[in-house]
PDB file of N, CA, C and O in Angstrom, chain B, residues numbered from 101:
ATOM      1  N   MET B 101      78.801 100.029  84.862  1.00  0.00           N
ATOM      2  CA  MET B 101      78.959  99.278  86.105  1.00  0.00           C
ATOM      3  C   MET B 101      80.305  98.586  86.094  1.00  0.00           C
ATOM      4  O   MET B 101      80.750  98.059  85.075  1.00  0.00           O
ATOM      5  N   THR B 102      80.923  98.601  87.218  1.00  0.00           N
ATOM      6  CA  THR B 102      82.214  97.949  87.366  1.00  0.00           C
ATOM      7  C   THR B 102      82.027  96.468  87.647  1.00  0.00           C
ATOM      8  O   THR B 102      80.944  96.034  88.039  1.00  0.00           O
ATOM      9  N   ASN B 103      83.067  95.708  87.450  1.00  0.00           N
ATOM     10  CA  ASN B 103      83.027  94.292  87.813  1.00  0.00           C
ATOM     11  C   ASN B 103      83.307  94.166  89.298  1.00  0.00           C
ATOM     12  O   ASN B 103      84.335  94.638  89.783  1.00  0.00           O
ATOM     13  N   ILE B 104      82.401  93.534  90.016  1.00  0.00           N
ATOM     14  CA  ILE B 104      82.536  93.322  91.449  1.00  0.00           C
ATOM     15  C   ILE B 104      82.640  91.829  91.679  1.00  0.00           C
ATOM     16  O   ILE B 104      81.868  91.051  91.119  1.00  0.00           O
ATOM     17  N   ALA B 105      83.591  91.433  92.500  1.00  0.00           N
ATOM     18  CA  ALA B 105      83.767  90.009  92.795  1.00  0.00           C
ATOM     19  C   ALA B 105      82.471  89.433  93.349  1.00  0.00           C
ATOM     20  O   ALA B 105      81.795  90.091  94.141  1.00  0.00           O
ATOM     21  N   PRO B 106      82.113  88.216  92.946  1.00  0.00           N
ATOM     22  CA  PRO B 106      80.848  87.614  93.380  1.00  0.00           C
ATOM     23  C   PRO B 106      80.705  87.502  94.898  1.00  0.00           C
ATOM     24  O   PRO B 106      79.589  87.536  95.418  1.00  0.00           O
ATOM     25  N   ASP B 107      81.812  87.370  95.601  1.00  0.00           N
ATOM     26  CA  ASP B 107      81.734  87.220  97.053  1.00  0.00           C
ATOM     27  C   ASP B 107      81.901  88.546  97.798  1.00  0.00           C
ATOM     28  O   ASP B 107      81.936  88.557  99.029  1.00  0.00           O
ATOM     29  N   GLU B 108      82.004  89.666  97.071  1.00  0.00           N
ATOM     30  CA  GLU B 108      82.152  90.984  97.688  1.00  0.00           C
ATOM     31  C   GLU B 108      80.836  91.399  98.334  1.00  0.00           C
ATOM     32  O   GLU B 108      79.783  91.316  97.702  1.00  0.00           O
ATOM     33  N   LYS B 109      80.888  91.845  99.584  1.00  0.00           N
ATOM     34  CA  LYS B 109      79.683  92.320 100.265  1.00  0.00           C
ATOM     35  C   LYS B 109      79.364  93.715  99.757  1.00  0.00           C
ATOM     36  O   LYS B 109      80.218  94.602  99.758  1.00  0.00           O
ATOM     37  N   THR B 110      78.125  93.897  99.323  1.00  0.00           N
ATOM     38  CA  THR B 110      77.700  95.189  98.792  1.00  0.00           C
ATOM     39  C   THR B 110      76.353  95.574  99.370  1.00  0.00           C
ATOM     40  O   THR B 110      75.605  94.734  99.870  1.00  0.00           O
ATOM     41  N   GLU B 111      76.060  96.865  99.290  1.00  0.00           N
ATOM     42  CA  GLU B 111      74.716  97.363  99.577  1.00  0.00           C
ATOM     43  C   GLU B 111      74.171  97.833  98.236  1.00  0.00           C
ATOM     44  O   GLU B 111      74.779  98.677  97.578  1.00  0.00           O
ATOM     45  N   VAL B 112      73.040  97.297  97.835  1.00  0.00           N
ATOM     46  CA  VAL B 112      72.450  97.635  96.543  1.00  0.00           C
ATOM     47  C   VAL B 112      71.019  98.097  96.769  1.00  0.00           C
ATOM     48  O   VAL B 112      70.266  97.489  97.531  1.00  0.00           O
ATOM     49  N   ALA B 113      70.657  99.184  96.092  1.00  0.00           N
ATOM     50  CA  ALA B 113      69.274  99.652  96.134  1.00  0.00           C
ATOM     51  C   ALA B 113      68.833  99.932  94.707  1.00  0.00           C
ATOM     52  O   ALA B 113      69.581 100.498  93.910  1.00  0.00           O
ATOM     53  N   GLN B 114      67.601  99.527  94.396  1.00  0.00           N
ATOM     54  CA  GLN B 114      67.032  99.771  93.073  1.00  0.00           C
ATOM     55  C   GLN B 114      65.664 100.410  93.219  1.00  0.00           C
ATOM     56  O   GLN B 114      64.912 100.112  94.147  1.00  0.00           O
ATOM     57  N   TYR B 115      65.358 101.300  92.278  1.00  0.00           N
ATOM     58  CA  TYR B 115      64.042 101.926  92.243  1.00  0.00           C
ATOM     59  C   TYR B 115      63.809 102.320  90.796  1.00  0.00           C
ATOM     60  O   TYR B 115      64.563 103.116  90.237  1.00  0.00           O
ATOM     61  N   GLY B 116      62.775 101.770  90.191  1.00  0.00           N
ATOM     62  CA  GLY B 116      62.570 102.023  88.772  1.00  0.00           C
ATOM     63  C   GLY B 116      63.801 101.546  88.020  1.00  0.00           C
ATOM     64  O   GLY B 116      64.228 100.404  88.194  1.00  0.00           O
ATOM     65  N   GLY B 117      64.371 102.397  87.194  1.00  0.00           N
ATOM     66  CA  GLY B 117      65.574 102.046  86.462  1.00  0.00           C
ATOM     67  C   GLY B 117      66.859 102.387  87.184  1.00  0.00           C
ATOM     68  O   GLY B 117      67.949 102.096  86.690  1.00  0.00           O
ATOM     69  N   ARG B 118      66.741 103.004  88.354  1.00  0.00           N
ATOM     70  CA  ARG B 118      67.933 103.428  89.089  1.00  0.00           C
ATOM     71  C   ARG B 118      68.506 102.291  89.913  1.00  0.00           C
ATOM     72  O   ARG B 118      67.774 101.471  90.467  1.00  0.00           O
ATOM     73  N   LYS B 119      69.832 102.256  89.982  1.00  0.00           N
ATOM     74  CA  LYS B 119      70.499 101.260  90.825  1.00  0.00           C
ATOM     75  C   LYS B 119      71.778 101.878  91.372  1.00  0.00           C
ATOM     76  O   LYS B 119      72.609 102.387  90.620  1.00  0.00           O
ATOM     77  N   ILE B 120      71.922 101.825  92.686  1.00  0.00           N
ATOM     78  CA  ILE B 120      73.131 102.308  93.347  1.00  0.00           C
ATOM     79  C   ILE B 120      73.762 101.130  94.070  1.00  0.00           C
ATOM     80  O   ILE B 120      73.083 100.382  94.773  1.00  0.00           O
ATOM     81  N   THR B 121      75.058 100.972  93.892  1.00  0.00           N
ATOM     82  CA  THR B 121      75.809  99.913  94.560  1.00  0.00           C
ATOM     83  C   THR B 121      76.912 100.546  95.395  1.00  0.00           C
ATOM     84  O   THR B 121      77.661 101.396  94.913  1.00  0.00           O
ATOM     85  N   ILE B 122      77.002 100.123  96.649  1.00  0.00           N
ATOM     86  CA  ILE B 122      78.055 100.589  97.547  1.00  0.00           C
ATOM     87  C   ILE B 122      78.867  99.380  98.001  1.00  0.00           C
ATOM     88  O   ILE B 122      78.308  98.345  98.365  1.00  0.00           O
ATOM     89  N   ILE B 123      80.179  99.519  97.974  1.00  0.00           N
ATOM     90  CA  ILE B 123      81.074  98.491  98.505  1.00  0.00           C
ATOM     91  C   ILE B 123      81.598  99.017  99.843  1.00  0.00           C
ATOM     92  O   ILE B 123      82.554  99.792  99.872  1.00  0.00           O
ATOM     93  N   PRO B 124      80.979  98.601 100.947  1.00  0.00           N
ATOM     94  CA  PRO B 124      81.342  99.143 102.263  1.00  0.00           C
ATOM     95  C   PRO B 124      82.824  98.989 102.615  1.00  0.00           C
ATOM     96  O   PRO B 124      83.388  99.849 103.292  1.00  0.00           O
ATOM     97  N   ARG B 125      83.443  97.928 102.173  1.00  0.00           N
ATOM     98  CA  ARG B 125      84.859  97.699 102.488  1.00  0.00           C
ATOM     99  C   ARG B 125      85.749  98.809 101.917  1.00  0.00           C
ATOM    100  O   ARG B 125      86.803  99.107 102.479  1.00  0.00           O
ATOM    101  N   TYR B 126      85.335  99.411 100.819  1.00  0.00           N
ATOM    102  CA  TYR B 126      86.110 100.481 100.200  1.00  0.00           C
ATOM    103  C   TYR B 126      85.839 101.844 100.829  1.00  0.00           C
ATOM    104  O   TYR B 126      86.670 102.746 100.722  1.00  0.00           O
ATOM    105  N   CYS B 127      84.699 102.007 101.478  1.00  0.00           N
ATOM    106  CA  CYS B 127      84.291 103.305 102.028  1.00  0.00           C
ATOM    107  C   CYS B 127      85.108 103.634 103.274  1.00  0.00           C
ATOM    108  O   CYS B 127      85.164 102.846 104.218  1.00  0.00           O
ATOM    109  N   LYS B 128      85.747 104.819 103.265  1.00  0.00           N
ATOM    110  CA  LYS B 128      86.527 105.240 104.429  1.00  0.00           C
ATOM    111  C   LYS B 128      85.769 106.250 105.283  1.00  0.00           C
ATOM    112  O   LYS B 128      86.311 106.764 106.262  1.00  0.00           O
ATOM    113  N   GLY B 129      84.518 106.537 104.920  1.00  0.00           N
ATOM    114  CA  GLY B 129      83.688 107.425 105.723  1.00  0.00           C
ATOM    115  C   GLY B 129      83.994 108.899 105.568  1.00  0.00           C
ATOM    116  O   GLY B 129      83.767 109.670 106.500  1.00  0.00           O
ATOM    117  N   CYS B 130      84.498 109.310 104.430  1.00  0.00           N
ATOM    118  CA  CYS B 130      84.884 110.712 104.227  1.00  0.00           C
ATOM    119  C   CYS B 130      83.683 111.647 104.043  1.00  0.00           C
ATOM    120  O   CYS B 130      83.820 112.860 104.202  1.00  0.00           O
ATOM    121  N   GLU B 131      82.523 111.105 103.715  1.00  0.00           N
ATOM    122  CA  GLU B 131      81.267 111.850 103.535  1.00  0.00           C
ATOM    123  C   GLU B 131      81.225 112.720 102.280  1.00  0.00           C
ATOM    124  O   GLU B 131      80.285 113.497 102.114  1.00  0.00           O
ATOM    125  N   ILE B 132      82.195 112.615 101.410  1.00  0.00           N
ATOM    126  CA  ILE B 132      82.190 113.439 100.203  1.00  0.00           C
ATOM    127  C   ILE B 132      80.939 113.168  99.373  1.00  0.00           C
ATOM    128  O   ILE B 132      80.293 114.107  98.908  1.00  0.00           O
ATOM    129  N   CYS B 133      80.594 111.908  99.182  1.00  0.00           N
ATOM    130  CA  CYS B 133      79.418 111.562  98.373  1.00  0.00           C
ATOM    131  C   CYS B 133      78.140 112.115  98.996  1.00  0.00           C
ATOM    132  O   CYS B 133      77.255 112.592  98.285  1.00  0.00           O
ATOM    133  N   VAL B 134      78.044 112.054 100.309  1.00  0.00           N
ATOM    134  CA  VAL B 134      76.858 112.556 101.019  1.00  0.00           C
ATOM    135  C   VAL B 134      76.734 114.062 100.821  1.00  0.00           C
ATOM    136  O   VAL B 134      75.641 114.568 100.565  1.00  0.00           O
ATOM    137  N   LYS B 135      77.834 114.768 100.938  1.00  0.00           N
ATOM    138  CA  LYS B 135      77.820 116.228 100.824  1.00  0.00           C
ATOM    139  C   LYS B 135      77.535 116.705  99.405  1.00  0.00           C
ATOM    140  O   LYS B 135      76.922 117.757  99.226  1.00  0.00           O
ATOM    141  N   PHE B 136      77.966 115.958  98.393  1.00  0.00           N
ATOM    142  CA  PHE B 136      77.764 116.380  97.009  1.00  0.00           C
ATOM    143  C   PHE B 136      76.426 115.939  96.421  1.00  0.00           C
ATOM    144  O   PHE B 136      76.029 116.453  95.375  1.00  0.00           O
ATOM    145  N   CYS B 137      75.724 115.013  97.054  1.00  0.00           N
ATOM    146  CA  CYS B 137      74.442 114.545  96.521  1.00  0.00           C
ATOM    147  C   CYS B 137      73.383 115.639  96.661  1.00  0.00           C
ATOM    148  O   CYS B 137      73.015 115.994  97.780  1.00  0.00           O
ATOM    149  N   PRO B 138      72.884 116.185  95.533  1.00  0.00           N
ATOM    150  CA  PRO B 138      71.909 117.272  95.612  1.00  0.00           C
ATOM    151  C   PRO B 138      70.522 116.813  96.064  1.00  0.00           C
ATOM    152  O   PRO B 138      69.688 117.642  96.428  1.00  0.00           O
ATOM    153  N   ALA B 139      70.269 115.510  96.044  1.00  0.00           N
ATOM    154  CA  ALA B 139      68.947 114.986  96.403  1.00  0.00           C
ATOM    155  C   ALA B 139      68.928 114.314  97.780  1.00  0.00           C
ATOM    156  O   ALA B 139      67.907 113.747  98.171  1.00  0.00           O
ATOM    157  N   SER B 140      70.023 114.370  98.507  1.00  0.00           N
ATOM    158  CA  SER B 140      70.117 113.765  99.850  1.00  0.00           C
ATOM    159  C   SER B 140      69.731 112.287  99.845  1.00  0.00           C
ATOM    160  O   SER B 140      69.011 111.818 100.727  1.00  0.00           O
ATOM    161  N   VAL B 141      70.210 111.575  98.859  1.00  0.00           N
ATOM    162  CA  VAL B 141      69.923 110.143  98.727  1.00  0.00           C
ATOM    163  C   VAL B 141      70.743 109.319  99.719  1.00  0.00           C
ATOM    164  O   VAL B 141      70.300 108.269 100.185  1.00  0.00           O
ATOM    165  N   LEU B 142      71.927 109.800 100.032  1.00  0.00           N
ATOM    166  CA  LEU B 142      72.862 109.048 100.868  1.00  0.00           C
ATOM    167  C   LEU B 142      72.932 109.622 102.278  1.00  0.00           C
ATOM    168  O   LEU B 142      72.679 110.807 102.498  1.00  0.00           O
ATOM    169  N   GLU B 143      73.282 108.757 103.228  1.00  0.00           N
ATOM    170  CA  GLU B 143      73.507 109.212 104.599  1.00  0.00           C
ATOM    171  C   GLU B 143      74.611 108.360 105.223  1.00  0.00           C
ATOM    172  O   GLU B 143      74.928 107.270 104.746  1.00  0.00           O
ATOM    173  N   MET B 144      75.179 108.885 106.290  1.00  0.00           N
ATOM    174  CA  MET B 144      76.219 108.163 107.014  1.00  0.00           C
ATOM    175  C   MET B 144      75.601 107.411 108.185  1.00  0.00           C
ATOM    176  O   MET B 144      74.738 107.933 108.892  1.00  0.00           O
ATOM    177  N   LYS B 145      76.059 106.170 108.377  1.00  0.00           N
ATOM    178  CA  LYS B 145      75.631 105.362 109.515  1.00  0.00           C
ATOM    179  C   LYS B 145      76.806 104.472 109.894  1.00  0.00           C
ATOM    180  O   LYS B 145      77.346 103.762 109.046  1.00  0.00           O
ATOM    181  N   ASP B 146      77.199 104.505 111.142  1.00  0.00           N
ATOM    182  CA  ASP B 146      78.340 103.716 111.616  1.00  0.00           C
ATOM    183  C   ASP B 146      79.603 104.002 110.799  1.00  0.00           C
ATOM    184  O   ASP B 146      80.368 103.095 110.472  1.00  0.00           O
ATOM    185  N   PHE B 147      79.802 105.279 110.479  1.00  0.00           N
ATOM    186  CA  PHE B 147      80.991 105.753 109.766  1.00  0.00           C
ATOM    187  C   PHE B 147      81.113 105.227 108.337  1.00  0.00           C
ATOM    188  O   PHE B 147      82.205 105.224 107.769  1.00  0.00           O
ATOM    189  N   LYS B 148      80.007 104.784 107.756  1.00  0.00           N
ATOM    190  CA  LYS B 148      79.976 104.316 106.368  1.00  0.00           C
ATOM    191  C   LYS B 148      78.777 104.941 105.663  1.00  0.00           C
ATOM    192  O   LYS B 148      77.786 105.292 106.303  1.00  0.00           O
ATOM    193  N   VAL B 149      78.870 105.079 104.343  1.00  0.00           N
ATOM    194  CA  VAL B 149      77.756 105.617 103.571  1.00  0.00           C
ATOM    195  C   VAL B 149      76.694 104.534 103.369  1.00  0.00           C
ATOM    196  O   VAL B 149      77.005 103.357 103.188  1.00  0.00           O
ATOM    197  N   HIS B 150      75.435 104.967 103.406  1.00  0.00           N
ATOM    198  CA  HIS B 150      74.305 104.072 103.168  1.00  0.00           C
ATOM    199  C   HIS B 150      73.300 104.778 102.263  1.00  0.00           C
ATOM    200  O   HIS B 150      73.241 106.007 102.213  1.00  0.00           O
ATOM    201  N   ILE B 151      72.526 103.988 101.563  1.00  0.00           N
ATOM    202  CA  ILE B 151      71.498 104.518 100.668  1.00  0.00           C
ATOM    203  C   ILE B 151      70.239 104.724 101.492  1.00  0.00           C
ATOM    204  O   ILE B 151      69.675 103.767 102.024  1.00  0.00           O
ATOM    205  N   ALA B 152      69.799 105.969 101.598  1.00  0.00           N
ATOM    206  CA  ALA B 152      68.646 106.292 102.433  1.00  0.00           C
ATOM    207  C   ALA B 152      67.368 106.498 101.619  1.00  0.00           C
ATOM    208  O   ALA B 152      66.291 106.067 102.030  1.00  0.00           O
ATOM    209  N   ARG B 153      67.491 107.159 100.460  1.00  0.00           N
ATOM    210  CA  ARG B 153      66.304 107.512  99.677  1.00  0.00           C
ATOM    211  C   ARG B 153      66.565 107.312  98.178  1.00  0.00           C
ATOM    212  O   ARG B 153      66.689 108.282  97.431  1.00  0.00           O
ATOM    213  N   ILE B 154      66.647 106.065  97.753  1.00  0.00           N
ATOM    214  CA  ILE B 154      66.919 105.758  96.345  1.00  0.00           C
ATOM    215  C   ILE B 154      65.879 106.388  95.421  1.00  0.00           C
ATOM    216  O   ILE B 154      66.192 106.764  94.291  1.00  0.00           O
ATOM    217  N   GLU B 155      64.657 106.499  95.899  1.00  0.00           N
ATOM    218  CA  GLU B 155      63.585 107.051  95.061  1.00  0.00           C
ATOM    219  C   GLU B 155      63.818 108.516  94.700  1.00  0.00           C
ATOM    220  O   GLU B 155      63.213 109.014  93.751  1.00  0.00           O
ATOM    221  N   ASP B 156      64.677 109.213  95.433  1.00  0.00           N
ATOM    222  CA  ASP B 156      64.976 110.614  95.150  1.00  0.00           C
ATOM    223  C   ASP B 156      66.184 110.796  94.228  1.00  0.00           C
ATOM    224  O   ASP B 156      66.510 111.921  93.852  1.00  0.00           O
ATOM    225  N   CYS B 157      66.841 109.710  93.868  1.00  0.00           N
ATOM    226  CA  CYS B 157      68.049 109.780  93.042  1.00  0.00           C
ATOM    227  C   CYS B 157      67.722 110.352  91.660  1.00  0.00           C
ATOM    228  O   CYS B 157      66.766 109.931  91.009  1.00  0.00           O
ATOM    229  N   THR B 158      68.533 111.318  91.229  1.00  0.00           N
ATOM    230  CA  THR B 158      68.359 111.931  89.909  1.00  0.00           C
ATOM    231  C   THR B 158      69.377 111.403  88.896  1.00  0.00           C
ATOM    232  O   THR B 158      69.421 111.863  87.755  1.00  0.00           O
ATOM    233  N   GLU B 159      70.189 110.440  89.319  1.00  0.00           N
ATOM    234  CA  GLU B 159      71.230 109.845  88.474  1.00  0.00           C
ATOM    235  C   GLU B 159      72.257 110.867  87.994  1.00  0.00           C
ATOM    236  O   GLU B 159      72.796 110.741  86.894  1.00  0.00           O
ATOM    237  N   CYS B 160      72.525 111.866  88.811  1.00  0.00           N
ATOM    238  CA  CYS B 160      73.528 112.870  88.447  1.00  0.00           C
ATOM    239  C   CYS B 160      74.941 112.301  88.510  1.00  0.00           C
ATOM    240  O   CYS B 160      75.860 112.830  87.884  1.00  0.00           O
ATOM    241  N   MET B 161      75.105 111.232  89.262  1.00  0.00           N
ATOM    242  CA  MET B 161      76.360 110.498  89.401  1.00  0.00           C
ATOM    243  C   MET B 161      77.463 111.271  90.123  1.00  0.00           C
ATOM    244  O   MET B 161      78.629 110.881  90.058  1.00  0.00           O
ATOM    245  N   LEU B 162      77.115 112.355  90.806  1.00  0.00           N
ATOM    246  CA  LEU B 162      78.125 113.102  91.550  1.00  0.00           C
ATOM    247  C   LEU B 162      78.752 112.259  92.652  1.00  0.00           C
ATOM    248  O   LEU B 162      79.939 112.406  92.946  1.00  0.00           O
ATOM    249  N   CYS B 163      77.971 111.385  93.260  1.00  0.00           N
ATOM    250  CA  CYS B 163      78.514 110.519  94.317  1.00  0.00           C
ATOM    251  C   CYS B 163      79.601 109.607  93.758  1.00  0.00           C
ATOM    252  O   CYS B 163      80.663 109.451  94.362  1.00  0.00           O
ATOM    253  N   GLU B 164      79.332 109.016  92.618  1.00  0.00           N
ATOM    254  CA  GLU B 164      80.304 108.107  91.997  1.00  0.00           C
ATOM    255  C   GLU B 164      81.557 108.853  91.552  1.00  0.00           C
ATOM    256  O   GLU B 164      82.675 108.394  91.781  1.00  0.00           O
ATOM    257  N   VAL B 165      81.365 109.990  90.922  1.00  0.00           N
ATOM    258  CA  VAL B 165      82.484 110.769  90.399  1.00  0.00           C
ATOM    259  C   VAL B 165      83.375 111.298  91.524  1.00  0.00           C
ATOM    260  O   VAL B 165      84.598 111.332  91.388  1.00  0.00           O
ATOM    261  N   ARG B 166      82.762 111.708  92.627  1.00  0.00           N
ATOM    262  CA  ARG B 166      83.520 112.322  93.725  1.00  0.00           C
ATOM    263  C   ARG B 166      84.154 111.325  94.690  1.00  0.00           C
ATOM    264  O   ARG B 166      85.071 111.690  95.426  1.00  0.00           O
ATOM    265  N   CYS B 167      83.693 110.082  94.707  1.00  0.00           N
ATOM    266  CA  CYS B 167      84.222 109.098  95.658  1.00  0.00           C
ATOM    267  C   CYS B 167      85.691 108.807  95.342  1.00  0.00           C
ATOM    268  O   CYS B 167      86.002 108.295  94.267  1.00  0.00           O
ATOM    269  N   PRO B 168      86.596 109.129  96.273  1.00  0.00           N
ATOM    270  CA  PRO B 168      88.014 108.909  96.006  1.00  0.00           C
ATOM    271  C   PRO B 168      88.435 107.439  96.090  1.00  0.00           C
ATOM    272  O   PRO B 168      89.544 107.085  95.691  1.00  0.00           O
ATOM    273  N   ASP B 169      87.556 106.593  96.606  1.00  0.00           N
ATOM    274  CA  ASP B 169      87.911 105.190  96.823  1.00  0.00           C
ATOM    275  C   ASP B 169      87.118 104.216  95.960  1.00  0.00           C
ATOM    276  O   ASP B 169      87.207 103.004  96.155  1.00  0.00           O
ATOM    277  N   PHE B 170      86.338 104.737  95.001  1.00  0.00           N
ATOM    278  CA  PHE B 170      85.557 103.898  94.086  1.00  0.00           C
ATOM    279  C   PHE B 170      84.639 102.941  94.850  1.00  0.00           C
ATOM    280  O   PHE B 170      84.519 101.766  94.504  1.00  0.00           O
ATOM    281  N   ALA B 171      83.999 103.465  95.888  1.00  0.00           N
ATOM    282  CA  ALA B 171      83.134 102.644  96.742  1.00  0.00           C
ATOM    283  C   ALA B 171      81.672 102.694  96.325  1.00  0.00           C
ATOM    284  O   ALA B 171      80.859 101.935  96.851  1.00  0.00           O
ATOM    285  N   ILE B 172      81.321 103.572  95.389  1.00  0.00           N
ATOM    286  CA  ILE B 172      79.916 103.741  95.014  1.00  0.00           C
ATOM    287  C   ILE B 172      79.782 103.821  93.497  1.00  0.00           C
ATOM    288  O   ILE B 172      80.579 104.464  92.815  1.00  0.00           O
ATOM    289  N   PHE B 173      78.746 103.145  92.991  1.00  0.00           N
ATOM    290  CA  PHE B 173      78.494 103.097  91.552  1.00  0.00           C
ATOM    291  C   PHE B 173      77.016 103.333  91.288  1.00  0.00           C
ATOM    292  O   PHE B 173      76.157 102.842  92.020  1.00  0.00           O
ATOM    293  N   VAL B 174      76.731 104.088  90.238  1.00  0.00           N
ATOM    294  CA  VAL B 174      75.355 104.368  89.838  1.00  0.00           C
ATOM    295  C   VAL B 174      75.146 103.805  88.443  1.00  0.00           C
ATOM    296  O   VAL B 174      75.889 104.132  87.518  1.00  0.00           O
ATOM    297  N   ASP B 175      74.133 102.956  88.291  1.00  0.00           N
ATOM    298  CA  ASP B 175      73.748 102.467  86.966  1.00  0.00           C
ATOM    299  C   ASP B 175      72.652 103.380  86.461  1.00  0.00           C
ATOM    300  O   ASP B 175      71.612 103.535  87.102  1.00  0.00           O
ATOM    301  N   GLU B 176      72.887 103.978  85.321  1.00  0.00           N
ATOM    302  CA  GLU B 176      71.939 104.923  84.757  1.00  0.00           C
ATOM    303  C   GLU B 176      70.767 104.208  84.100  1.00  0.00           C
ATOM    304  O   GLU B 176      70.953 103.435  83.160  1.00  0.00           O
ATOM    305  N   SER B 177      69.590 104.461  84.584  1.00  0.00           N
ATOM    306  CA  SER B 177      68.336 103.959  84.009  1.00  0.00           C
ATOM    307  C   SER B 177      68.396 102.494  83.606  1.00  0.00           C
ATOM    308  O   SER B 177      67.972 102.123  82.512  1.00  0.00           O
ATOM    309  N   GLY B 178      68.918 101.679  84.485  1.00  0.00           N
ATOM    310  CA  GLY B 178      68.923 100.241  84.257  1.00  0.00           C
ATOM    311  C   GLY B 178      69.903  99.759  83.218  1.00  0.00           C
ATOM    312  O   GLY B 178      69.814  98.611  82.784  1.00  0.00           O
ATOM    313  N   LYS B 179      70.834 100.594  82.804  1.00  0.00           N
ATOM    314  CA  LYS B 179      71.822 100.199  81.787  1.00  0.00           C
ATOM    315  C   LYS B 179      72.814  99.225  82.365  1.00  0.00           C
ATOM    316  O   LYS B 179      73.721  98.779  81.663  1.00  0.00           O
TER     317      LYS B 179
END
């Protein structure tokens, strides 16, 4: 997990040991993370990525790896 400023607005979803954090200010709406997610966990809304189905996340981390703006982070199994 990256260090995020305490006052930074984020979208966070947790399910079991999974945790996804999105920093909307960094997201430029390119949809790369949405297209690469094999479980369709993410969706676009108002030109920004949002977490739609955290329970389907397989922690493959493709969204985090592919995001060119470092707007999304996946914590593996609560680590």
